[in-house]
PDB file with SEQRES, HELIX, SHEET and CRYST1 records, atoms N, CA, C and O in Angstrom:
SEQRES   1 A   80  MET ALA GLY MET ALA ALA LEU TYR SER ALA ILE ARG PHE          
SEQRES   2 A   80  VAL GLU ALA TYR GLY LEU TRP ARG GLN LYS THR TRP ALA          
SEQRES   3 A   80  GLU TRP LEU ALA LEU VAL GLY GLY CYS ILE TYR LEU PRO          
SEQRES   4 A   80  LEU GLU ILE TYR GLU ILE HIS ALA LYS ALA SER ILE VAL          
SEQRES   5 A   80  HIS VAL SER ALA LEU LEU ILE ASN LEU VAL VAL ILE VAL          
SEQRES   6 A   80  LEU MET GLY LEU VAL LEU LEU GLN LYS GLN ARG GLY ASN          
SEQRES   7 A   80  HIS ALA                                                      
HELIX    1 AA1 ALA A    2  TRP A   20  1                                  19    
HELIX    2 AA2 THR A   24  ILE A   36  1                                  13    
HELIX    3 AA3 LEU A   38  ALA A   47  1                                  10    
HELIX    4 AA4 ILE A   51  HIS A   79  1                                  29    
CRYST1    1.000    1.000    1.000  90.00  90.00  90.00 P 1           1          
ATOM      1  N   MET A   1      23.667 -31.196 -31.318  1.00  0.00           N  
ATOM      2  CA  MET A   1      22.838 -32.390 -31.298  1.00  0.00           C  
ATOM      3  C   MET A   1      22.293 -32.697 -32.693  1.00  0.00           C  
ATOM      4  O   MET A   1      22.219 -33.855 -33.103  1.00  0.00           O  
ATOM      5  N   ALA A   2      21.913 -31.645 -33.413  1.00  0.00           N  
ATOM      6  CA  ALA A   2      21.374 -31.848 -34.753  1.00  0.00           C  
ATOM      7  C   ALA A   2      22.442 -32.438 -35.677  1.00  0.00           C  
ATOM      8  O   ALA A   2      22.142 -33.283 -36.520  1.00  0.00           O  
ATOM      9  N   GLY A   3      23.671 -31.993 -35.516  1.00  0.00           N  
ATOM     10  CA  GLY A   3      24.765 -32.529 -36.322  1.00  0.00           C  
ATOM     11  C   GLY A   3      25.000 -34.004 -36.046  1.00  0.00           C  
ATOM     12  O   GLY A   3      25.240 -34.789 -36.963  1.00  0.00           O  
ATOM     13  N   MET A   4      24.929 -34.375 -34.767  1.00  0.00           N  
ATOM     14  CA  MET A   4      25.096 -35.789 -34.390  1.00  0.00           C  
ATOM     15  C   MET A   4      23.957 -36.638 -34.951  1.00  0.00           C  
ATOM     16  O   MET A   4      24.178 -37.752 -35.427  1.00  0.00           O  
ATOM     17  N   ALA A   5      22.759 -36.111 -34.891  1.00  0.00           N  
ATOM     18  CA  ALA A   5      21.607 -36.833 -35.432  1.00  0.00           C  
ATOM     19  C   ALA A   5      21.738 -37.002 -36.941  1.00  0.00           C  
ATOM     20  O   ALA A   5      21.410 -38.058 -37.481  1.00  0.00           O  
ATOM     21  N   ALA A   6      22.213 -35.973 -37.615  1.00  0.00           N  
ATOM     22  CA  ALA A   6      22.403 -36.052 -39.069  1.00  0.00           C  
ATOM     23  C   ALA A   6      23.490 -37.068 -39.416  1.00  0.00           C  
ATOM     24  O   ALA A   6      23.344 -37.830 -40.371  1.00  0.00           O  
ATOM     25  N   LEU A   7      24.575 -37.081 -38.648  1.00  0.00           N  
ATOM     26  CA  LEU A   7      25.650 -38.046 -38.873  1.00  0.00           C  
ATOM     27  C   LEU A   7      25.154 -39.475 -38.649  1.00  0.00           C  
ATOM     28  O   LEU A   7      25.425 -40.363 -39.458  1.00  0.00           O  
ATOM     29  N   TYR A   8      24.434 -39.694 -37.560  1.00  0.00           N  
ATOM     30  CA  TYR A   8      23.876 -41.018 -37.260  1.00  0.00           C  
ATOM     31  C   TYR A   8      22.948 -41.471 -38.390  1.00  0.00           C  
ATOM     32  O   TYR A   8      23.007 -42.620 -38.828  1.00  0.00           O  
ATOM     33  N   SER A   9      22.111 -40.578 -38.845  1.00  0.00           N  
ATOM     34  CA  SER A   9      21.181 -40.891 -39.923  1.00  0.00           C  
ATOM     35  C   SER A   9      21.927 -41.219 -41.207  1.00  0.00           C  
ATOM     36  O   SER A   9      21.563 -42.159 -41.914  1.00  0.00           O  
ATOM     37  N   ALA A  10      22.951 -40.464 -41.509  1.00  0.00           N  
ATOM     38  CA  ALA A  10      23.738 -40.712 -42.720  1.00  0.00           C  
ATOM     39  C   ALA A  10      24.412 -42.079 -42.665  1.00  0.00           C  
ATOM     40  O   ALA A  10      24.430 -42.806 -43.659  1.00  0.00           O  
ATOM     41  N   ILE A  11      24.963 -42.427 -41.512  1.00  0.00           N  
ATOM     42  CA  ILE A  11      25.606 -43.742 -41.359  1.00  0.00           C  
ATOM     43  C   ILE A  11      24.586 -44.852 -41.563  1.00  0.00           C  
ATOM     44  O   ILE A  11      24.883 -45.851 -42.219  1.00  0.00           O  
ATOM     45  N   ARG A  12      23.399 -44.692 -41.015  1.00  0.00           N  
ATOM     46  CA  ARG A  12      22.363 -45.716 -41.168  1.00  0.00           C  
ATOM     47  C   ARG A  12      21.891 -45.835 -42.620  1.00  0.00           C  
ATOM     48  O   ARG A  12      21.596 -46.936 -43.084  1.00  0.00           O  
ATOM     49  N   PHE A  13      21.817 -44.714 -43.337  1.00  0.00           N  
ATOM     50  CA  PHE A  13      21.441 -44.767 -44.749  1.00  0.00           C  
ATOM     51  C   PHE A  13      22.522 -45.466 -45.572  1.00  0.00           C  
ATOM     52  O   PHE A  13      22.209 -46.242 -46.475  1.00  0.00           O  
ATOM     53  N   VAL A  14      23.786 -45.197 -45.265  1.00  0.00           N  
ATOM     54  CA  VAL A  14      24.885 -45.875 -45.958  1.00  0.00           C  
ATOM     55  C   VAL A  14      24.830 -47.373 -45.668  1.00  0.00           C  
ATOM     56  O   VAL A  14      25.015 -48.193 -46.567  1.00  0.00           O  
ATOM     57  N   GLU A  15      24.577 -47.719 -44.419  1.00  0.00           N  
ATOM     58  CA  GLU A  15      24.448 -49.127 -44.035  1.00  0.00           C  
ATOM     59  C   GLU A  15      23.288 -49.792 -44.787  1.00  0.00           C  
ATOM     60  O   GLU A  15      23.434 -50.901 -45.302  1.00  0.00           O  
ATOM     61  N   ALA A  16      22.158 -49.125 -44.847  1.00  0.00           N  
ATOM     62  CA  ALA A  16      20.995 -49.678 -45.554  1.00  0.00           C  
ATOM     63  C   ALA A  16      21.300 -49.880 -47.031  1.00  0.00           C  
ATOM     64  O   ALA A  16      20.925 -50.901 -47.608  1.00  0.00           O  
ATOM     65  N   TYR A  17      21.979 -48.913 -47.648  1.00  0.00           N  
ATOM     66  CA  TYR A  17      22.359 -49.034 -49.061  1.00  0.00           C  
ATOM     67  C   TYR A  17      23.264 -50.255 -49.262  1.00  0.00           C  
ATOM     68  O   TYR A  17      23.064 -51.047 -50.182  1.00  0.00           O  
ATOM     69  N   GLY A  18      24.263 -50.390 -48.383  1.00  0.00           N  
ATOM     70  CA  GLY A  18      25.186 -51.519 -48.485  1.00  0.00           C  
ATOM     71  C   GLY A  18      24.505 -52.856 -48.272  1.00  0.00           C  
ATOM     72  O   GLY A  18      24.810 -53.826 -48.965  1.00  0.00           O  
ATOM     73  N   LEU A  19      23.584 -52.917 -47.319  1.00  0.00           N  
ATOM     74  CA  LEU A  19      22.852 -54.164 -47.096  1.00  0.00           C  
ATOM     75  C   LEU A  19      21.958 -54.491 -48.293  1.00  0.00           C  
ATOM     76  O   LEU A  19      21.821 -55.653 -48.675  1.00  0.00           O  
ATOM     77  N   TRP A  20      21.358 -53.467 -48.872  1.00  0.00           N  
ATOM     78  CA  TRP A  20      20.505 -53.673 -50.047  1.00  0.00           C  
ATOM     79  C   TRP A  20      21.335 -54.242 -51.206  1.00  0.00           C  
ATOM     80  O   TRP A  20      20.860 -55.087 -51.965  1.00  0.00           O  
ATOM     81  N   ARG A  21      22.571 -53.769 -51.327  1.00  0.00           N  
ATOM     82  CA  ARG A  21      23.473 -54.218 -52.391  1.00  0.00           C  
ATOM     83  C   ARG A  21      24.272 -55.462 -51.996  1.00  0.00           C  
ATOM     84  O   ARG A  21      25.135 -55.918 -52.747  1.00  0.00           O  
ATOM     85  N   GLN A  22      23.977 -56.007 -50.809  1.00  0.00           N  
ATOM     86  CA  GLN A  22      24.606 -57.216 -50.281  1.00  0.00           C  
ATOM     87  C   GLN A  22      26.122 -57.084 -50.181  1.00  0.00           C  
ATOM     88  O   GLN A  22      26.865 -57.969 -50.605  1.00  0.00           O  
ATOM     89  N   LYS A  23      26.563 -55.974 -49.618  1.00  0.00           N  
ATOM     90  CA  LYS A  23      27.985 -55.709 -49.423  1.00  0.00           C  
ATOM     91  C   LYS A  23      28.418 -56.217 -48.055  1.00  0.00           C  
ATOM     92  O   LYS A  23      27.730 -56.007 -47.056  1.00  0.00           O  
ATOM     93  N   THR A  24      29.563 -56.885 -48.021  1.00  0.00           N  
ATOM     94  CA  THR A  24      30.064 -57.444 -46.772  1.00  0.00           C  
ATOM     95  C   THR A  24      30.387 -56.349 -45.757  1.00  0.00           C  
ATOM     96  O   THR A  24      30.152 -56.529 -44.562  1.00  0.00           O  
ATOM     97  N   TRP A  25      30.924 -55.215 -46.218  1.00  0.00           N  
ATOM     98  CA  TRP A  25      31.246 -54.137 -45.288  1.00  0.00           C  
ATOM     99  C   TRP A  25      30.005 -53.634 -44.564  1.00  0.00           C  
ATOM    100  O   TRP A  25      30.081 -53.223 -43.407  1.00  0.00           O  
ATOM    101  N   ALA A  26      28.862 -53.667 -45.247  1.00  0.00           N  
ATOM    102  CA  ALA A  26      27.620 -53.214 -44.617  1.00  0.00           C  
ATOM    103  C   ALA A  26      27.160 -54.206 -43.554  1.00  0.00           C  
ATOM    104  O   ALA A  26      26.589 -53.808 -42.539  1.00  0.00           O  
ATOM    105  N   GLU A  27      27.404 -55.486 -43.780  1.00  0.00           N  
ATOM    106  CA  GLU A  27      27.054 -56.489 -42.774  1.00  0.00           C  
ATOM    107  C   GLU A  27      27.911 -56.306 -41.532  1.00  0.00           C  
ATOM    108  O   GLU A  27      27.421 -56.445 -40.411  1.00  0.00           O  
ATOM    109  N   TRP A  28      29.192 -55.993 -41.724  1.00  0.00           N  
ATOM    110  CA  TRP A  28      30.061 -55.698 -40.581  1.00  0.00           C  
ATOM    111  C   TRP A  28      29.593 -54.448 -39.852  1.00  0.00           C  
ATOM    112  O   TRP A  28      29.589 -54.401 -38.622  1.00  0.00           O  
ATOM    113  N   LEU A  29      29.203 -53.443 -40.612  1.00  0.00           N  
ATOM    114  CA  LEU A  29      28.696 -52.211 -40.012  1.00  0.00           C  
ATOM    115  C   LEU A  29      27.428 -52.477 -39.201  1.00  0.00           C  
ATOM    116  O   LEU A  29      27.251 -51.917 -38.119  1.00  0.00           O  
ATOM    117  N   ALA A  30      26.553 -53.327 -39.723  1.00  0.00           N  
ATOM    118  CA  ALA A  30      25.327 -53.681 -38.997  1.00  0.00           C  
ATOM    119  C   ALA A  30      25.655 -54.449 -37.718  1.00  0.00           C  
ATOM    120  O   ALA A  30      25.029 -54.232 -36.681  1.00  0.00           O  
ATOM    121  N   LEU A  31      26.631 -55.340 -37.795  1.00  0.00           N  
ATOM    122  CA  LEU A  31      27.033 -56.113 -36.615  1.00  0.00           C  
ATOM    123  C   LEU A  31      27.588 -55.193 -35.531  1.00  0.00           C  
ATOM    124  O   LEU A  31      27.200 -55.291 -34.367  1.00  0.00           O  
ATOM    125  N   VAL A  32      28.484 -54.312 -35.913  1.00  0.00           N  
ATOM    126  CA  VAL A  32      29.060 -53.360 -34.947  1.00  0.00           C  
ATOM    127  C   VAL A  32      27.972 -52.431 -34.418  1.00  0.00           C  
ATOM    128  O   VAL A  32      27.925 -52.139 -33.224  1.00  0.00           O  
ATOM    129  N   GLY A  33      27.100 -51.970 -35.310  1.00  0.00           N  
ATOM    130  CA  GLY A  33      26.011 -51.090 -34.895  1.00  0.00           C  
ATOM    131  C   GLY A  33      25.091 -51.748 -33.878  1.00  0.00           C  
ATOM    132  O   GLY A  33      24.626 -51.097 -32.943  1.00  0.00           O  
ATOM    133  N   GLY A  34      24.830 -53.024 -34.056  1.00  0.00           N  
ATOM    134  CA  GLY A  34      24.003 -53.742 -33.088  1.00  0.00           C  
ATOM    135  C   GLY A  34      24.695 -53.917 -31.754  1.00  0.00           C  
ATOM    136  O   GLY A  34      24.058 -53.842 -30.703  1.00  0.00           O  
ATOM    137  N   CYS A  35      26.003 -54.150 -31.792  1.00  0.00           N  
ATOM    138  CA  CYS A  35      26.758 -54.340 -30.548  1.00  0.00           C  
ATOM    139  C   CYS A  35      26.870 -53.060 -29.736  1.00  0.00           C  
ATOM    140  O   CYS A  35      26.996 -53.109 -28.512  1.00  0.00           O  
ATOM    141  N   ILE A  36      26.826 -51.926 -30.400  1.00  0.00           N  
ATOM    142  CA  ILE A  36      26.956 -50.653 -29.700  1.00  0.00           C  
ATOM    143  C   ILE A  36      25.829 -50.455 -28.679  1.00  0.00           C  
ATOM    144  O   ILE A  36      26.026 -49.823 -27.642  1.00  0.00           O  
ATOM    145  N   TYR A  37      24.659 -50.999 -28.982  1.00  0.00           N  
ATOM    146  CA  TYR A  37      23.508 -50.789 -28.099  1.00  0.00           C  
ATOM    147  C   TYR A  37      23.488 -51.727 -26.891  1.00  0.00           C  
ATOM    148  O   TYR A  37      22.730 -51.491 -25.951  1.00  0.00           O  
ATOM    149  N   LEU A  38      24.291 -52.771 -26.894  1.00  0.00           N  
ATOM    150  CA  LEU A  38      24.253 -53.752 -25.801  1.00  0.00           C  
ATOM    151  C   LEU A  38      24.496 -53.139 -24.416  1.00  0.00           C  
ATOM    152  O   LEU A  38      23.724 -53.416 -23.498  1.00  0.00           O  
ATOM    153  N   PRO A  39      25.531 -52.324 -24.229  1.00  0.00           N  
ATOM    154  CA  PRO A  39      25.736 -51.754 -22.881  1.00  0.00           C  
ATOM    155  C   PRO A  39      24.545 -50.930 -22.394  1.00  0.00           C  
ATOM    156  O   PRO A  39      24.174 -51.006 -21.223  1.00  0.00           O  
ATOM    157  N   LEU A  40      23.950 -50.151 -23.282  1.00  0.00           N  
ATOM    158  CA  LEU A  40      22.785 -49.348 -22.903  1.00  0.00           C  
ATOM    159  C   LEU A  40      21.607 -50.240 -22.519  1.00  0.00           C  
ATOM    160  O   LEU A  40      20.916 -49.980 -21.533  1.00  0.00           O  
ATOM    161  N   GLU A  41      21.385 -51.289 -23.301  1.00  0.00           N  
ATOM    162  CA  GLU A  41      20.272 -52.192 -23.002  1.00  0.00           C  
ATOM    163  C   GLU A  41      20.496 -52.924 -21.681  1.00  0.00           C  
ATOM    164  O   GLU A  41      19.556 -53.111 -20.909  1.00  0.00           O  
ATOM    165  N   ILE A  42      21.714 -53.330 -21.422  1.00  0.00           N  
ATOM    166  CA  ILE A  42      22.025 -53.999 -20.155  1.00  0.00           C  
ATOM    167  C   ILE A  42      21.856 -53.027 -18.989  1.00  0.00           C  
ATOM    168  O   ILE A  42      21.329 -53.399 -17.940  1.00  0.00           O  
ATOM    169  N   TYR A  43      22.303 -51.783 -19.170  1.00  0.00           N  
ATOM    170  CA  TYR A  43      22.128 -50.776 -18.131  1.00  0.00           C  
ATOM    171  C   TYR A  43      20.642 -50.553 -17.839  1.00  0.00           C  
ATOM    172  O   TYR A  43      20.243 -50.465 -16.678  1.00  0.00           O  
ATOM    173  N   GLU A  44      19.829 -50.461 -18.885  1.00  0.00           N  
ATOM    174  CA  GLU A  44      18.393 -50.235 -18.696  1.00  0.00           C  
ATOM    175  C   GLU A  44      17.751 -51.394 -17.926  1.00  0.00           C  
ATOM    176  O   GLU A  44      16.881 -51.179 -17.082  1.00  0.00           O  
ATOM    177  N   ILE A  45      18.179 -52.601 -18.219  1.00  0.00           N  
ATOM    178  CA  ILE A  45      17.645 -53.759 -17.478  1.00  0.00           C  
ATOM    179  C   ILE A  45      18.087 -53.683 -16.015  1.00  0.00           C  
ATOM    180  O   ILE A  45      17.303 -53.962 -15.108  1.00  0.00           O  
ATOM    181  N   HIS A  46      19.342 -53.304 -15.795  1.00  0.00           N  
ATOM    182  CA  HIS A  46      19.843 -53.185 -14.427  1.00  0.00           C  
ATOM    183  C   HIS A  46      19.119 -52.072 -13.668  1.00  0.00           C  
ATOM    184  O   HIS A  46      18.805 -52.229 -12.488  1.00  0.00           O  
ATOM    185  N   ALA A  47      18.856 -50.959 -14.336  1.00  0.00           N  
ATOM    186  CA  ALA A  47      18.193 -49.821 -13.687  1.00  0.00           C  
ATOM    187  C   ALA A  47      16.729 -50.122 -13.391  1.00  0.00           C  
ATOM    188  O   ALA A  47      16.241 -49.838 -12.297  1.00  0.00           O  
ATOM    189  N   LYS A  48      16.033 -50.696 -14.365  1.00  0.00           N  
ATOM    190  CA  LYS A  48      14.619 -50.998 -14.182  1.00  0.00           C  
ATOM    191  C   LYS A  48      14.225 -52.096 -15.166  1.00  0.00           C  
ATOM    192  O   LYS A  48      13.920 -51.835 -16.330  1.00  0.00           O  
ATOM    193  N   ALA A  49      14.239 -53.310 -14.673  1.00  0.00           N  
ATOM    194  CA  ALA A  49      13.905 -54.448 -15.525  1.00  0.00           C  
ATOM    195  C   ALA A  49      12.431 -54.394 -15.927  1.00  0.00           C  
ATOM    196  O   ALA A  49      11.542 -54.211 -15.095  1.00  0.00           O  
ATOM    197  N   SER A  50      12.207 -54.556 -17.214  1.00  0.00           N  
ATOM    198  CA  SER A  50      10.840 -54.633 -17.715  1.00  0.00           C  
ATOM    199  C   SER A  50      10.837 -55.554 -18.924  1.00  0.00           C  
ATOM    200  O   SER A  50      11.887 -55.866 -19.486  1.00  0.00           O  
ATOM    201  N   ILE A  51       9.673 -55.976 -19.308  1.00  0.00           N  
ATOM    202  CA  ILE A  51       9.558 -56.865 -20.456  1.00  0.00           C  
ATOM    203  C   ILE A  51      10.035 -56.171 -21.731  1.00  0.00           C  
ATOM    204  O   ILE A  51      10.580 -56.821 -22.623  1.00  0.00           O  
ATOM    205  N   VAL A  52       9.836 -54.874 -21.820  1.00  0.00           N  
ATOM    206  CA  VAL A  52      10.281 -54.111 -22.999  1.00  0.00           C  
ATOM    207  C   VAL A  52      11.807 -54.104 -23.077  1.00  0.00           C  
ATOM    208  O   VAL A  52      12.370 -54.341 -24.146  1.00  0.00           O  
ATOM    209  N   HIS A  53      12.475 -53.837 -21.966  1.00  0.00           N  
ATOM    210  CA  HIS A  53      13.936 -53.788 -21.960  1.00  0.00           C  
ATOM    211  C   HIS A  53      14.528 -55.163 -22.244  1.00  0.00           C  
ATOM    212  O   HIS A  53      15.473 -55.283 -23.025  1.00  0.00           O  
ATOM    213  N   VAL A  54      13.988 -56.182 -21.626  1.00  0.00           N  
ATOM    214  CA  VAL A  54      14.495 -57.539 -21.842  1.00  0.00           C  
ATOM    215  C   VAL A  54      14.237 -57.971 -23.282  1.00  0.00           C  
ATOM    216  O   VAL A  54      15.096 -58.599 -23.901  1.00  0.00           O  
ATOM    217  N   SER A  55      13.069 -57.644 -23.817  1.00  0.00           N  
ATOM    218  CA  SER A  55      12.752 -57.988 -25.205  1.00  0.00           C  
ATOM    219  C   SER A  55      13.691 -57.285 -26.171  1.00  0.00           C  
ATOM    220  O   SER A  55      14.152 -57.890 -27.138  1.00  0.00           O  
ATOM    221  N   ALA A  56      13.977 -56.019 -25.920  1.00  0.00           N  
ATOM    222  CA  ALA A  56      14.898 -55.277 -26.792  1.00  0.00           C  
ATOM    223  C   ALA A  56      16.276 -55.923 -26.790  1.00  0.00           C  
ATOM    224  O   ALA A  56      16.904 -56.059 -27.840  1.00  0.00           O  
ATOM    225  N   LEU A  57      16.745 -56.319 -25.613  1.00  0.00           N  
ATOM    226  CA  LEU A  57      18.044 -56.978 -25.517  1.00  0.00           C  
ATOM    227  C   LEU A  57      18.038 -58.310 -26.262  1.00  0.00           C  
ATOM    228  O   LEU A  57      18.965 -58.605 -27.017  1.00  0.00           O  
ATOM    229  N   LEU A  58      17.007 -59.107 -26.054  1.00  0.00           N  
ATOM    230  CA  LEU A  58      16.949 -60.418 -26.708  1.00  0.00           C  
ATOM    231  C   LEU A  58      16.865 -60.293 -28.228  1.00  0.00           C  
ATOM    232  O   LEU A  58      17.535 -61.030 -28.951  1.00  0.00           O  
ATOM    233  N   ILE A  59      16.059 -59.379 -28.703  1.00  0.00           N  
ATOM    234  CA  ILE A  59      15.936 -59.179 -30.160  1.00  0.00           C  
ATOM    235  C   ILE A  59      17.270 -58.713 -30.730  1.00  0.00           C  
ATOM    236  O   ILE A  59      17.703 -59.193 -31.777  1.00  0.00           O  
ATOM    237  N   ASN A  60      17.912 -57.790 -30.050  1.00  0.00           N  
ATOM    238  CA  ASN A  60      19.204 -57.303 -30.517  1.00  0.00           C  
ATOM    239  C   ASN A  60      20.234 -58.433 -30.528  1.00  0.00           C  
ATOM    240  O   ASN A  60      21.026 -58.532 -31.465  1.00  0.00           O  
ATOM    241  N   LEU A  61      20.233 -59.276 -29.512  1.00  0.00           N  
ATOM    242  CA  LEU A  61      21.164 -60.404 -29.482  1.00  0.00           C  
ATOM    243  C   LEU A  61      20.908 -61.377 -30.633  1.00  0.00           C  
ATOM    244  O   LEU A  61      21.853 -61.901 -31.223  1.00  0.00           O  
ATOM    245  N   VAL A  62      19.647 -61.618 -30.951  1.00  0.00           N  
ATOM    246  CA  VAL A  62      19.321 -62.500 -32.077  1.00  0.00           C  
ATOM    247  C   VAL A  62      19.856 -61.904 -33.381  1.00  0.00           C  
ATOM    248  O   VAL A  62      20.440 -62.618 -34.196  1.00  0.00           O  
ATOM    249  N   VAL A  63      19.659 -60.614 -33.575  1.00  0.00           N  
ATOM    250  CA  VAL A  63      20.146 -59.951 -34.791  1.00  0.00           C  
ATOM    251  C   VAL A  63      21.671 -60.037 -34.861  1.00  0.00           C  
ATOM    252  O   VAL A  63      22.228 -60.329 -35.919  1.00  0.00           O  
ATOM    253  N   ILE A  64      22.338 -59.788 -33.751  1.00  0.00           N  
ATOM    254  CA  ILE A  64      23.799 -59.844 -33.720  1.00  0.00           C  
ATOM    255  C   ILE A  64      24.296 -61.244 -34.046  1.00  0.00           C  
ATOM    256  O   ILE A  64      25.227 -61.405 -34.834  1.00  0.00           O  
ATOM    257  N   VAL A  65      23.686 -62.250 -33.450  1.00  0.00           N  
ATOM    258  CA  VAL A  65      24.096 -63.639 -33.714  1.00  0.00           C  
ATOM    259  C   VAL A  65      23.858 -64.002 -35.178  1.00  0.00           C  
ATOM    260  O   VAL A  65      24.712 -64.625 -35.808  1.00  0.00           O  
ATOM    261  N   LEU A  66      22.706 -63.617 -35.721  1.00  0.00           N  
ATOM    262  CA  LEU A  66      22.425 -63.925 -37.122  1.00  0.00           C  
ATOM    263  C   LEU A  66      23.409 -63.233 -38.058  1.00  0.00           C  
ATOM    264  O   LEU A  66      23.886 -63.843 -39.014  1.00  0.00           O  
ATOM    265  N   MET A  67      23.714 -61.974 -37.795  1.00  0.00           N  
ATOM    266  CA  MET A  67      24.690 -61.261 -38.625  1.00  0.00           C  
ATOM    267  C   MET A  67      26.063 -61.910 -38.505  1.00  0.00           C  
ATOM    268  O   MET A  67      26.777 -62.037 -39.499  1.00  0.00           O  
ATOM    269  N   GLY A  68      26.434 -62.317 -37.310  1.00  0.00           N  
ATOM    270  CA  GLY A  68      27.712 -63.001 -37.118  1.00  0.00           C  
ATOM    271  C   GLY A  68      27.770 -64.312 -37.875  1.00  0.00           C  
ATOM    272  O   GLY A  68      28.796 -64.638 -38.472  1.00  0.00           O  
ATOM    273  N   LEU A  69      26.677 -65.072 -37.860  1.00  0.00           N  
ATOM    274  CA  LEU A  69      26.644 -66.336 -38.595  1.00  0.00           C  
ATOM    275  C   LEU A  69      26.746 -66.116 -40.103  1.00  0.00           C  
ATOM    276  O   LEU A  69      27.428 -66.869 -40.799  1.00  0.00           O  
ATOM    277  N   VAL A  70      26.073 -65.093 -40.600  1.00  0.00           N  
ATOM    278  CA  VAL A  70      26.158 -64.770 -42.032  1.00  0.00           C  
ATOM    279  C   VAL A  70      27.594 -64.433 -42.407  1.00  0.00           C  
ATOM    280  O   VAL A  70      28.101 -64.905 -43.424  1.00  0.00           O  
ATOM    281  N   LEU A  71      28.241 -63.624 -41.594  1.00  0.00           N  
ATOM    282  CA  LEU A  71      29.623 -63.243 -41.885  1.00  0.00           C  
ATOM    283  C   LEU A  71      30.566 -64.442 -41.805  1.00  0.00           C  
ATOM    284  O   LEU A  71      31.480 -64.564 -42.621  1.00  0.00           O  
ATOM    285  N   LEU A  72      30.354 -65.323 -40.834  1.00  0.00           N  
ATOM    286  CA  LEU A  72      31.175 -66.537 -40.744  1.00  0.00           C  
ATOM    287  C   LEU A  72      30.971 -67.436 -41.952  1.00  0.00           C  
ATOM    288  O   LEU A  72      31.933 -67.986 -42.488  1.00  0.00           O  
ATOM    289  N   GLN A  73      29.726 -67.588 -42.383  1.00  0.00           N  
ATOM    290  CA  GLN A  73      29.443 -68.394 -43.571  1.00  0.00           C  
ATOM    291  C   GLN A  73      30.136 -67.821 -44.797  1.00  0.00           C  
ATOM    292  O   GLN A  73      30.727 -68.565 -45.579  1.00  0.00           O  
ATOM    293  N   LYS A  74      30.068 -66.517 -44.969  1.00  0.00           N  
ATOM    294  CA  LYS A  74      30.727 -65.875 -46.109  1.00  0.00           C  
ATOM    295  C   LYS A  74      32.234 -66.079 -46.045  1.00  0.00           C  
ATOM    296  O   LYS A  74      32.876 -66.349 -47.060  1.00  0.00           O  
ATOM    297  N   GLN A  75      32.793 -65.947 -44.849  1.00  0.00           N  
ATOM    298  CA  GLN A  75      34.235 -66.093 -44.687  1.00  0.00           C  
ATOM    299  C   GLN A  75      34.654 -67.527 -45.006  1.00  0.00           C  
ATOM    300  O   GLN A  75      35.661 -67.736 -45.683  1.00  0.00           O  
ATOM    301  N   ARG A  76      33.911 -68.499 -44.537  1.00  0.00           N  
ATOM    302  CA  ARG A  76      34.229 -69.897 -44.840  1.00  0.00           C  
ATOM    303  C   ARG A  76      34.071 -70.190 -46.332  1.00  0.00           C  
ATOM    304  O   ARG A  76      34.840 -70.961 -46.904  1.00  0.00           O  
ATOM    305  N   GLY A  77      33.076 -69.574 -46.950  1.00  0.00           N  
ATOM    306  CA  GLY A  77      32.858 -69.751 -48.384  1.00  0.00           C  
ATOM    307  C   GLY A  77      33.998 -69.189 -49.206  1.00  0.00           C  
ATOM    308  O   GLY A  77      34.332 -69.732 -50.259  1.00  0.00           O  
ATOM    309  N   ASN A  78      34.600 -68.104 -48.734  1.00  0.00           N  
ATOM    310  CA  ASN A  78      35.725 -67.502 -49.452  1.00  0.00           C  
ATOM    311  C   ASN A  78      36.991 -68.333 -49.350  1.00  0.00           C  
ATOM    312  O   ASN A  78      37.842 -68.283 -50.237  1.00  0.00           O  
ATOM    313  N   HIS A  79      37.119 -69.096 -48.277  1.00  0.00           N  
ATOM    314  CA  HIS A  79      38.315 -69.916 -48.066  1.00  0.00           C  
ATOM    315  C   HIS A  79      38.207 -71.268 -48.765  1.00  0.00           C  
ATOM    316  O   HIS A  79      39.216 -71.950 -48.942  1.00  0.00           O  
ATOM    317  N   ALA A  80      37.013 -71.661 -49.162  1.00  0.00           N  
ATOM    318  CA  ALA A  80      36.837 -72.991 -49.764  1.00  0.00           C  
ATOM    319  C   ALA A  80      37.174 -72.997 -51.242  1.00  0.00           C  
ATOM    320  O   ALA A  80      37.078 -74.037 -51.893  1.00  0.00           O  
TER     321      ALA A  80                                                      
END                                                                             
């Protein structure tokens, strides 16, 4: 478990470094990282709906949509 926690932490630090340096790969990593939590959040709402669970899902969806829009804008900018 400690090894998994260390790996997760290392990935998040790499992601933070990339986002700080405005790297596109880090934005993709953040998008994928946000999507990974969706099934768990949906399961938690299904198991026991609460304002906390619904809020977590909504906030995560907003972050995912914003990251997706940023990536689409960058992609369109590269093609122009």
